[in-house]
C-alpha positions as a Markdown table, in Angstrom:
| # | Residue | x | y | z |
|---|---|---|---|---|
| 1 | Unk | 4.1 | 12.4 | -3.9 |
| 2 | Unk | 2.3 | 14.0 | -1.7 |
| 3 | Unk | -0.7 | 12.0 | 0.3 |
| 4 | Unk | -4.3 | 13.4 | 0.6 |
| 5 | Unk | -5.1 | 12.6 | 4.3 |
| 6 | Unk | -8.8 | 12.8 | 5.6 |
| 7 | Unk | -8.7 | 13.9 | 9.7 |
| 8 | Unk | -11.7 | 14.2 | 11.1 |
| 9 | Unk | -14.1 | 13.2 | 14.2 |
| 10 | Unk | -17.0 | 11.0 | 14.3 |
| 11 | Unk | -19.1 | 9.7 | 16.2 |
| 12 | Unk | -19.7 | 5.3 | 16.8 |
| 13 | Unk | -22.5 | 5.5 | 14.4 |
| 14 | Unk | -20.0 | 7.4 | 11.8 |
| 15 | Unk | -21.9 | 11.0 | 11.9 |
| 16 | Unk | -18.8 | 13.8 | 11.4 |
| 17 | Unk | -21.4 | 16.3 | 12.8 |
| 18 | Unk | -25.4 | 16.2 | 13.8 |
| 19 | Unk | -28.1 | 17.6 | 11.1 |
| 20 | Unk | -27.3 | 21.2 | 11.8 |
| 21 | Unk | -23.6 | 20.7 | 11.7 |
| 22 | Unk | -23.5 | 20.8 | 15.3 |
| 23 | Unk | -20.2 | 18.5 | 16.8 |
| 24 | Unk | -20.1 | 19.9 | 20.4 |
| 25 | Unk | -21.8 | 16.6 | 21.5 |
| 26 | Unk | -18.0 | 15.0 | 21.5 |
| 27 | Unk | -16.7 | 14.6 | 24.5 |
| 28 | Unk | -13.8 | 16.4 | 24.3 |
| 29 | Unk | -10.9 | 17.0 | 26.2 |
| 30 | Unk | -8.0 | 18.9 | 28.1 |
| 31 | Unk | -5.8 | 15.7 | 27.3 |
| 32 | Unk | -7.1 | 15.0 | 24.1 |
| 33 | Unk | -7.0 | 18.6 | 23.1 |
| 34 | Unk | -3.6 | 19.2 | 23.9 |
| 35 | Unk | -2.3 | 16.6 | 22.6 |
| 36 | Unk | -3.4 | 17.3 | 19.6 |
| 37 | Unk | -2.6 | 20.1 | 18.9 |
| 38 | Unk | 0.4 | 19.2 | 19.8 |
| 39 | Unk | 0.8 | 16.6 | 17.0 |
| 40 | Unk | -1.5 | 18.4 | 14.2 |
| 41 | Unk | -0.9 | 22.2 | 14.9 |
| 42 | Unk | -1.7 | 22.9 | 11.6 |
| 43 | Unk | -5.6 | 21.6 | 12.1 |
| 44 | Unk | -6.5 | 24.6 | 14.4 |
| 45 | Unk | -7.7 | 27.1 | 12.5 |
| 46 | Unk | -5.6 | 30.8 | 12.2 |
| 47 | Unk | -8.7 | 32.8 | 14.1 |
| 48 | Unk | -8.1 | 30.1 | 17.4 |
| 49 | Unk | -4.4 | 29.2 | 17.4 |
| 50 | Unk | -4.3 | 31.5 | 20.1 |
| 51 | Unk | -6.7 | 29.8 | 22.6 |
| 52 | Unk | -4.8 | 26.8 | 21.7 |
| 53 | Unk | -1.7 | 28.1 | 23.2 |
| 54 | Unk | 0.1 | 28.3 | 19.3 |
| 55 | Unk | 2.2 | 30.6 | 17.9 |
| 56 | Unk | 0.5 | 32.5 | 14.6 |
| 57 | Unk | 3.3 | 31.1 | 13.0 |
| 58 | Unk | 3.5 | 27.8 | 14.8 |
| 59 | Unk | 5.2 | 25.6 | 11.9 |
| 60 | Unk | 2.9 | 22.8 | 9.8 |
| 61 | Unk | 4.2 | 19.3 | 10.5 |
| 62 | Unk | 1.9 | 17.1 | 8.5 |
| 63 | Unk | -0.4 | 19.4 | 5.8 |
| 64 | Unk | 0.3 | 22.3 | 4.4 |
| 65 | Unk | -2.7 | 22.2 | 2.0 |
| 66 | Unk | -6.1 | 22.3 | 3.0 |
| 67 | Unk | -9.2 | 21.1 | 0.7 |
| 68 | Unk | -12.4 | 21.5 | 2.9 |
| 69 | Unk | -16.4 | 21.7 | 1.4 |
| 70 | Unk | -18.8 | 24.2 | 1.4 |
| 71 | Unk | -20.3 | 22.6 | 4.2 |
| 72 | Unk | -16.9 | 22.8 | 6.4 |
| 73 | Unk | -16.0 | 26.3 | 5.0 |
| 74 | Unk | -19.5 | 28.1 | 6.2 |
| 75 | Unk | -19.3 | 27.6 | 10.0 |
| 76 | Unk | -15.8 | 30.1 | 9.5 |
| 77 | Unk | -17.8 | 32.5 | 7.1 |
| 78 | Unk | -21.1 | 32.5 | 9.5 |
| 79 | Unk | -17.9 | 34.2 | 11.9 |
| 80 | Unk | -16.6 | 36.7 | 9.5 |
| 81 | Unk | -13.6 | 34.3 | 9.2 |
| 82 | Unk | -12.6 | 34.6 | 5.0 |
| 83 | Unk | -9.6 | 32.6 | 5.6 |
| 84 | Unk | -9.8 | 29.9 | 8.5 |
| 85 | Unk | -6.6 | 28.2 | 7.6 |
| 86 | Unk | -4.4 | 31.2 | 6.9 |
| 87 | Unk | -1.6 | 29.5 | 7.3 |
| 88 | Unk | -1.8 | 26.8 | 4.9 |
| 89 | Unk | -3.0 | 26.8 | 1.3 |
| 90 | Unk | -7.0 | 26.9 | 0.9 |
| 91 | Unk | -8.8 | 25.7 | -1.4 |
| 92 | Unk | -13.2 | 25.1 | -1.3 |
| 93 | Unk | -15.0 | 22.8 | -3.2 |
| 94 | Unk | -18.5 | 24.2 | -4.3 |
| 95 | Unk | -20.7 | 24.6 | -6.5 |
| 96 | Unk | -23.3 | 27.5 | -5.0 |
| 97 | Unk | -20.7 | 29.3 | -3.0 |
| 98 | Unk | -20.7 | 31.4 | -6.4 |
| 99 | Unk | -17.1 | 33.2 | -5.5 |
| 100 | Unk | -14.5 | 33.4 | -2.7 |
| 101 | Unk | -14.4 | 36.9 | -0.7 |
| 102 | Unk | -10.8 | 36.2 | 0.0 |
| 103 | Unk | -7.2 | 35.6 | -2.5 |
| 104 | Unk | -6.2 | 33.5 | 0.4 |
| 105 | Unk | -9.0 | 30.9 | -0.2 |
| 106 | Unk | -9.3 | 29.7 | -4.0 |
| 107 | Unk | -12.9 | 28.7 | -4.9 |
| 108 | Unk | -13.3 | 25.3 | -6.8 |
| 109 | Unk | -16.4 | 25.4 | -8.6 |
| 110 | Unk | -15.4 | 21.3 | -10.5 |
| 111 | Unk | -13.6 | 18.3 | -10.6 |
| 112 | Unk | -12.0 | 17.9 | -7.2 |
| 113 | Unk | -10.5 | 14.4 | -8.0 |
| 114 | Unk | -8.4 | 16.1 | -10.8 |
| 115 | Unk | -7.5 | 19.5 | -8.5 |
| 116 | Unk | -6.1 | 16.7 | -5.6 |
| 117 | Unk | -5.0 | 14.7 | -8.8 |
| 118 | Unk | -2.8 | 18.1 | -9.3 |
| 119 | Unk | -2.2 | 18.8 | -5.7 |
| 120 | Unk | -0.3 | 14.7 | -5.3 |
| 121 | Unk | 1.9 | 16.1 | -8.1 |
| 122 | Unk | 3.0 | 19.7 | -6.9 |
| 123 | Unk | 6.0 | 19.7 | -3.8 |
| 124 | Unk | 5.3 | 20.4 | -0.1 |
| 125 | Unk | 3.4 | 18.1 | 2.4 |
| 126 | Unk | 0.8 | 16.6 | 3.0 |
| 127 | Unk | -3.3 | 17.7 | 1.5 |
| 128 | Unk | -5.3 | 18.3 | 4.4 |
| 129 | Unk | -8.8 | 17.1 | 3.3 |
| 130 | Unk | -10.8 | 18.9 | 6.0 |
| 131 | Unk | -15.0 | 17.0 | 5.2 |
| 132 | Unk | -17.3 | 17.1 | 4.9 |
| 133 | Unk | -18.6 | 13.9 | 3.8 |
| 134 | Unk | -19.9 | 14.4 | 0.1 |
| 135 | Unk | -16.3 | 15.2 | -0.5 |
| 136 | Unk | -15.0 | 12.9 | 1.3 |
| 137 | Unk | -17.2 | 10.4 | -1.1 |
| 138 | Unk | -15.6 | 12.1 | -4.0 |
| 139 | Unk | -11.8 | 11.8 | -3.5 |
| 140 | Unk | -12.1 | 8.6 | -1.8 |
| 141 | Unk | -9.9 | 6.9 | -4.6 |
| 142 | Unk | -7.4 | 10.0 | -3.5 |
| 143 | Unk | -7.5 | 9.3 | -0.1 |
| 144 | Unk | -4.0 | 7.9 | 1.3 |
| 145 | Unk | -4.4 | 8.0 | 4.9 |
| 146 | Unk | -7.3 | 8.2 | 7.3 |
| 147 | Unk | -7.1 | 9.9 | 10.7 |
| 148 | Unk | -10.4 | 9.2 | 12.7 |
| 149 | Unk | -10.7 | 10.7 | 16.0 |
| 150 | Unk | -13.6 | 8.1 | 17.5 |
| 151 | Unk | -15.7 | 9.5 | 20.3 |
| 152 | Unk | -18.2 | 7.4 | 22.5 |
| 153 | Unk | -21.2 | 8.6 | 21.5 |
| 154 | Unk | -23.6 | 7.5 | 19.0 |
| 155 | Unk | -25.2 | 10.4 | 17.6 |
| 156 | Unk | -28.1 | 9.3 | 16.0 |
| 157 | Unk | -28.2 | 10.9 | 12.8 |
| 158 | Unk | -26.4 | 13.9 | 11.0 |
| 159 | Unk | -23.5 | 14.2 | 8.0 |
| 160 | Unk | -21.9 | 11.1 | 7.4 |
| 161 | Unk | -17.6 | 10.9 | 7.2 |
| 162 | Unk | -18.6 | 9.6 | 4.3 |
| 163 | Unk | -22.2 | 10.6 | 1.6 |
| 164 | Unk | -22.2 | 9.1 | -1.5 |
| 165 | Unk | -22.4 | 6.0 | -3.8 |
| 166 | Unk | -21.4 | 2.7 | -2.6 |
| 167 | Unk | -17.4 | 1.7 | -3.3 |
| 168 | Unk | -15.9 | -0.8 | -0.1 |
| 169 | Unk | -12.2 | 0.7 | 0.2 |
| 170 | Unk | -9.8 | -1.4 | 2.4 |
| 171 | Unk | -7.8 | 0.6 | 4.7 |
| 172 | Unk | -5.1 | -1.0 | 7.2 |
| 173 | Unk | -5.1 | 0.5 | 10.6 |
| 174 | Unk | -1.9 | 1.3 | 11.2 |
| 175 | Unk | -1.7 | 3.2 | 15.1 |
| 176 | Unk | -4.1 | 4.0 | 17.7 |
| 177 | Unk | -4.0 | 6.3 | 21.0 |
| 178 | Unk | -6.8 | 6.0 | 23.8 |
| 179 | Unk | -7.5 | 9.4 | 25.9 |
| 180 | Unk | -8.6 | 9.5 | 29.5 |
| 181 | Unk | -12.4 | 10.3 | 28.2 |
| 182 | Unk | -12.9 | 7.1 | 25.7 |
| 183 | Unk | -11.9 | 9.1 | 22.7 |
| 184 | Unk | -9.4 | 7.4 | 20.3 |
| 185 | Unk | -7.5 | 8.4 | 17.3 |
| 186 | Unk | -7.1 | 5.9 | 14.8 |
| 187 | Unk | -4.4 | 6.3 | 11.7 |
| 188 | Unk | -5.2 | 4.1 | 8.2 |
| 189 | Unk | -3.3 | 3.5 | 5.0 |
| 190 | Unk | -5.1 | 2.5 | 1.9 |
| 191 | Unk | -4.6 | -1.2 | 1.7 |
C-alpha cells in the first residue's frame, strides 16, 4: 500500500513559512540543496528543474502523486505556472479556488481524507503531502511518514506545520542527516 509522506521544512518553533508565506529566512546551503535534489528529484517543481541541474524527464524516486493546499499552490499561480509538478499527478485541496486552470491539476473541494484513502489503494509510488499546515492537520490520521527539514532559525510566527485540532500523534525517528549550515533532515514513521 502507498504511504502518505509529509516532506516539509520547519523552523525551530514549528513554522513552515512566515506570515506572508515567505521561506527565504531558512539558512539554505548548496550542499543541502544538492543532496535534496539527488535524493528527492520529484520534489523540485518542473519549471525549476533546469536551475537545479535536473533533467525534465528525471525519474521520480519516492513519490508520483502530490497533494497540496491552495496556499502551497498559490506561489506557482502567481508566477503563471498552473502545473508546478507536471511530472507527478497533482491534487489541490481548496474550497475557495473555484476551478483548476490546468487539466493536469485536479481540484478537490471536499473530503481530502477520502481522497488520500482512495489514492493509497491505487498502484504507484508514495503520495507527497506538499503542504500546508491546515491540510496536514486534516490528513494527520493518514500520515505514514514525516520527512522534516529542520532549520536552526526561530521564525516567531507564521504558518505552522500543523494547524488544527489538538490531536497528539506519535511518530518514531528512524534516520537523521545533518548539514554544515546547521540544518538537519529527520525521517519519522508513525508509531
